[in-house]
C-alpha positions as CSV (number, residue, x, y, z in Angstrom):
1,M,227.2,40.4,189.9
2,K,228.5,42.1,193.1
3,Q,225.2,43.4,194.4
4,V,222.0,41.4,194.3
5,N,218.6,43.0,194.6
6,I,215.8,40.6,195.2
7,A,212.1,40.7,194.8
8,L,210.0,38.4,196.9
9,L,206.7,37.2,195.5
10,G,204.3,35.9,198.2
11,M,204.6,36.6,201.9
12,G,203.0,33.5,203.3
13,R,204.7,31.1,205.6
14,I,207.6,30.2,203.3
15,G,208.0,33.8,202.0
16,K,208.3,35.0,205.6
17,I,211.0,32.4,206.3
18,H,213.1,33.5,203.3
19,F,212.5,37.2,204.1
20,K,213.8,36.8,207.7
21,N,216.7,34.6,206.7
22,I,217.9,37.1,204.1
23,Q,217.4,40.1,206.4
24,Q,219.3,38.5,209.3
25,N,222.0,36.6,207.5
26,F,223.0,38.3,204.2
27,P,223.7,41.9,204.8
28,G,225.0,42.4,201.3
29,I,221.7,41.3,199.8
30,K,218.9,43.7,199.5
31,I,215.2,42.8,199.3
32,L,214.1,45.6,197.1
33,A,210.5,44.7,196.6
34,V,207.7,42.4,197.9
35,A,204.5,41.5,196.0
36,D,201.6,40.0,197.9
37,P,197.8,40.1,197.2
38,L,197.3,40.9,200.9
39,Y,199.4,44.0,200.7
40,N,198.3,46.7,203.1
41,E,199.6,49.9,204.6
42,S,200.6,48.2,207.9
43,Q,203.0,45.9,206.0
44,K,204.5,49.0,204.3
45,E,205.1,50.6,207.7
46,M,206.6,47.4,209.2
47,Y,209.2,47.0,206.4
48,S,210.8,50.3,205.7
49,N,212.7,51.0,202.5
50,I,211.0,48.1,200.7
51,F,208.6,48.6,197.8
52,F,205.3,46.7,198.5
53,S,202.7,46.0,195.9
54,E,199.8,43.6,195.4
55,N,200.7,43.5,191.7
56,V,203.3,40.9,190.9
57,D,203.8,42.2,187.4
58,E,204.7,45.6,188.7
59,V,207.4,44.1,190.9
60,I,208.8,41.7,188.3
61,A,209.1,44.6,185.9
62,L,211.3,46.7,188.2
63,P,214.6,47.2,186.3
64,E,216.7,47.2,189.5
65,V,215.6,43.7,190.5
66,D,218.2,41.0,189.7
67,A,216.4,37.9,191.1
68,L,213.0,36.7,192.1
69,L,212.0,34.5,195.1
70,I,208.7,32.8,194.1
71,C,206.8,31.7,197.2
72,T,203.3,31.9,195.9
73,P,200.7,29.1,195.6
74,T,201.7,26.2,193.2
75,S,199.2,27.2,190.6
76,S,201.0,30.5,190.0
77,H,204.6,29.2,189.8
78,A,204.8,28.6,186.1
79,D,203.4,31.9,184.9
80,L,205.7,33.8,187.3
81,I,208.8,31.8,186.2
82,E,208.0,32.6,182.6
83,K,207.5,36.3,183.3
84,G,210.7,36.4,185.3
85,I,212.7,34.7,182.5
86,K,211.3,37.1,179.9
87,K,212.4,40.0,182.1
88,G,215.9,38.6,182.6
89,K,215.5,37.8,186.3
90,H,217.3,34.9,188.0
91,I,214.8,32.8,189.9
92,F,214.4,30.8,193.1
93,C,211.0,29.0,193.1
94,E,209.4,26.7,195.7
95,K,208.5,23.3,194.3
96,P,207.0,22.3,191.9
97,M,207.5,24.5,188.9
98,D,204.2,23.3,187.5
99,L,201.8,20.3,187.8
100,S,202.3,19.7,184.0
101,L,205.2,17.7,182.7
102,E,205.2,19.6,179.4
103,R,205.3,23.0,180.9
104,T,207.9,22.0,183.5
105,A,210.1,20.8,180.7
106,A,209.5,23.9,178.6
107,L,210.3,26.3,181.4
108,S,213.5,24.4,182.3
109,L,214.6,24.7,178.6
110,M,213.5,28.3,178.4
111,A,215.6,29.3,181.4
112,E,218.6,27.5,180.1
113,N,218.4,29.1,176.7
114,A,218.0,32.5,178.2
115,G,221.0,32.1,180.5
116,I,218.8,32.4,183.6
117,K,219.9,30.8,186.8
118,L,216.9,28.8,188.1
119,M,216.8,27.0,191.5
120,L,214.0,24.9,192.9
121,G,213.2,24.8,196.6
122,F,213.9,21.1,197.3
123,N,215.2,22.2,200.7
124,R,215.6,18.7,202.3
125,R,218.8,18.3,200.3
126,F,220.3,21.0,202.5
127,D,219.4,19.7,205.9
128,P,222.8,19.4,207.7
129,D,222.3,15.7,208.6
130,F,221.2,14.7,205.1
131,M,224.1,16.7,203.6
132,Q,226.5,14.9,205.8
133,A,225.0,11.6,204.8
134,Y,225.4,12.6,201.1
135,K,229.1,13.5,201.7
136,S,229.7,10.2,203.5
137,V,228.2,8.3,200.6
138,R,230.2,10.2,198.0
139,A,233.4,9.5,200.0
140,G,232.7,5.8,199.8
141,A,232.2,5.4,203.6
142,I,229.6,2.5,203.1
143,G,230.8,1.1,199.8
144,D,228.4,0.7,196.9
145,V,224.9,1.9,197.9
146,Q,222.3,-0.9,197.4
147,I,219.1,0.4,199.2
148,V,217.9,3.8,200.4
149,K,214.9,3.9,202.7
150,I,213.1,7.2,203.3
151,T,210.3,7.7,205.8
152,S,208.4,11.0,205.5
153,R,205.2,11.3,207.6
154,D,203.4,14.6,208.4
155,P,202.0,15.2,211.9
156,G,198.6,16.0,210.5
157,L,196.5,16.5,207.5
158,P,196.6,19.9,205.7
159,P,193.3,21.5,205.0
160,I,191.1,19.6,202.5
161,D,190.9,22.7,200.2
162,Y,194.7,22.6,200.1
163,I,194.7,18.9,199.2
164,K,192.2,19.6,196.3
165,N,194.7,22.0,194.7
166,S,198.0,20.4,195.7
167,G,198.5,18.0,192.8
168,G,198.2,15.0,195.1
169,L,200.4,13.3,197.6
170,F,203.0,12.2,195.1
171,M,203.4,15.7,193.6
172,D,203.0,17.7,196.8
173,M,204.6,15.6,199.5
174,A,206.5,12.6,198.1
175,I,208.2,14.7,195.4
176,H,210.7,15.9,198.1
177,D,211.6,12.3,198.8
178,F,211.9,11.4,195.1
179,D,214.4,14.3,194.8
180,M,216.2,13.1,197.9
181,A,216.5,9.6,196.6
182,R,218.1,10.9,193.3
183,Y,220.4,13.2,195.4
184,I,221.6,10.5,197.7
185,M,222.1,7.8,195.0
186,N,223.5,10.2,192.4
187,K,221.8,8.0,189.8
188,E,218.7,8.1,187.6
189,V,215.4,6.3,188.3
190,V,214.3,3.9,185.5
191,E,211.2,2.4,187.0
192,V,208.6,3.2,189.7
193,F,206.1,1.0,191.6
194,A,203.6,2.7,194.0
195,K,200.6,1.8,196.1
196,G,198.3,4.2,197.9
197,L,195.6,4.1,200.5
198,N,193.1,6.3,202.3
199,V,193.3,5.3,206.0
200,V,193.6,8.7,207.7
201,D,190.5,10.5,206.5
202,K,187.8,9.6,204.0
203,A,187.6,13.3,203.1
204,V,191.0,13.0,201.4
205,G,189.7,10.3,199.1
206,Q,186.6,12.4,198.4
207,A,189.0,15.1,197.4
208,G,190.6,12.8,194.9
209,D,193.8,12.0,196.8
210,I,195.4,9.4,199.0
211,D,196.9,9.9,202.5
212,T,199.3,6.9,202.7
213,A,201.7,5.6,200.1
214,L,204.6,3.2,199.6
215,T,206.8,3.7,196.6
216,T,209.7,1.7,195.2
217,L,212.2,3.3,192.9
218,I,214.5,1.2,190.8
219,F,217.7,2.9,189.6
220,E,219.7,2.4,186.4
221,D,222.1,0.0,188.1
222,G,219.4,-2.1,189.7
223,S,219.6,-0.6,193.2
224,Y,216.5,0.5,195.1
225,A,214.9,3.3,197.1
226,V,211.9,2.6,199.2
227,I,209.8,5.5,200.4
228,D,206.8,5.5,202.8
229,N,204.6,8.5,203.2
230,S,201.7,9.3,205.5
231,R,199.7,12.5,206.0
232,K,199.4,11.8,209.7
233,A,201.8,10.4,212.3
234,A,200.3,10.7,215.8
235,Y,203.7,11.3,217.4
236,G,204.9,14.2,215.3
237,Y,206.9,15.0,212.1
238,D,208.6,11.8,211.1
239,Q,211.6,12.3,208.9
240,R,214.2,9.5,208.7
241,L,216.7,8.3,206.3
242,E,218.6,5.0,206.0
243,I,221.3,4.2,203.4
244,F,222.5,0.6,203.2
245,G,225.7,-0.3,201.2
246,S,228.2,-3.1,200.7
247,G,230.4,-1.7,203.4
248,G,228.0,-0.5,206.0
249,M,224.9,1.7,206.7
250,I,224.1,5.4,207.4
251,K,221.1,6.4,209.5
252,V,219.6,9.8,210.1
253,E,217.1,9.8,212.9
254,N,214.4,12.3,213.8
255,N,215.1,15.7,215.2
256,L,213.5,15.6,218.7
257,L,211.8,18.4,220.6
258,S,214.3,17.9,223.4
259,Q,217.5,15.8,223.9
260,N,216.6,15.0,227.4
261,I,216.2,11.3,228.1
262,L,214.4,10.0,231.2
263,Y,215.4,6.6,232.6
264,D,213.1,5.0,235.2
265,E,211.6,1.6,236.2
266,K,209.1,1.8,233.4
267,G,211.6,2.3,230.7
268,I,213.6,4.8,228.7
269,H,211.7,7.9,227.6
270,Y,212.6,10.2,224.7
271,A,210.9,13.4,223.6
272,L,208.7,13.3,220.5
273,P,209.9,14.4,217.1
274,M,209.4,18.0,216.1
275,D,205.8,18.6,215.0
276,F,206.2,21.3,212.2
277,F,208.2,21.3,209.0
278,M,209.2,24.9,209.5
279,D,211.0,24.0,212.7
280,R,212.4,20.6,211.5
281,Y,213.9,22.2,208.4
282,A,214.7,25.6,209.7
283,R,218.4,25.2,209.0
284,S,217.9,23.7,205.5
285,Y,215.9,26.8,204.4
286,L,218.8,29.0,205.4
287,N,221.4,26.7,203.7
288,E,219.5,26.6,200.4
289,M,219.2,30.4,200.4
290,E,222.9,30.7,201.1
291,L,223.7,28.4,198.1
292,F,221.3,30.4,195.9
293,I,222.9,33.7,196.7
294,D,226.4,32.2,196.4
295,A,225.5,31.0,192.9
296,L,224.3,34.5,191.9
297,L,227.3,36.3,193.4
298,N,229.9,33.9,192.1
299,D,228.3,32.8,188.8
300,K,228.0,29.2,190.0
301,E,225.6,26.5,188.8
302,M,222.5,26.2,190.9
303,P,222.5,23.1,193.2
304,V,218.9,22.1,192.2
305,G,218.0,23.3,188.7
306,G,215.2,22.9,186.3
307,S,216.3,19.4,185.1
308,D,216.2,18.2,188.7
309,A,212.7,19.6,189.1
310,L,211.6,17.8,185.9
311,K,213.1,14.5,187.0
312,A,211.3,14.7,190.4
313,T,208.0,15.6,188.6
314,Q,208.4,12.7,186.2
315,I,208.9,10.3,189.1
316,A,205.7,11.7,190.8
317,Y,203.8,11.2,187.5
318,A,205.1,7.6,187.2
319,A,204.2,6.9,190.9
320,K,200.6,8.1,190.3
321,S,200.3,6.1,187.1
322,S,201.6,3.0,188.8
323,M,199.2,3.4,191.7
324,E,196.3,3.8,189.2
325,T,197.2,0.9,186.9
326,G,198.6,-1.5,189.5
327,R,201.8,-2.1,187.6
328,P,205.4,-0.8,187.6
329,V,205.9,2.2,185.3
330,K,209.0,2.9,183.3
331,L,210.4,6.4,183.5
332,S,210.8,6.3,179.7
333,E,207.0,6.1,179.4
334,V,206.6,9.3,181.3
335,E,209.6,11.1,179.7
336,M,207.9,10.8,176.3
337,K,205.0,13.0,177.7
338,S,207.6,15.7,178.6
339,K,208.6,16.2,175.0
């Protein structure tokens, strides 16, 4: 495939990021069409030479379209993936594929059987600092990895209406960290133990979710990952990684709003961490799109495929089950539900 024509489904925050990245950084790639329910004439005038429609089916059916970027709400992902596969389109979809294990597994298999390249938007893998940490681990820089610690705390709660439809903290938020843990360790999780609390806002609990969690993942060789999540960190977007091994340790600290450091008689003062995920992970969104396009152009395997999405979803299910039952949950228990 020498020329790639892309259709973008959904022009919300993430859709706009991908649109801008492609337009500014990949001159050989053409965004042929955009589907968005808020389509209007002003959009059409703003983006010349692009077919706009509020009807996703109309856009997916365009014969000239080679690949779809699915940036719509979670509840629509599975249907759009299935329609895209049936039309022979390669697919990039924001996580998760679906809130159902069974359908996630079915779509992954469907894409594989149809020869469709399917990539999921687990963008944190492609943050430059996390990528370097991964490379160092693979090169044996710290020996055998024994413990991975991931801190992922948002600067503030999303709207309650969003929480009600998100699938819950484990599926919506921590699923990124479950994928990161598998990515760094390059091993499979066999057991999950999770605890969750409501300490930020009672409204979250009334919506059926938690806002704070601690999850322990046990891998096939007995090594661990420990993940802590919070929906609200008063000081900003807290994204840290620590990898401890037999020969040393790797740490990735927060990206700060400024690298200026003030020293005075009261102490040493650093800037706060960035306070928005779109700023913190700006480079990773560009990197993941570069890899998606490279896989299309050069017939390579997608770096995060359907099986990765299924594994992360299984861990999220196990974490929720563990929290609800108060016991560790084997991944084998959850995997049976995917079949």
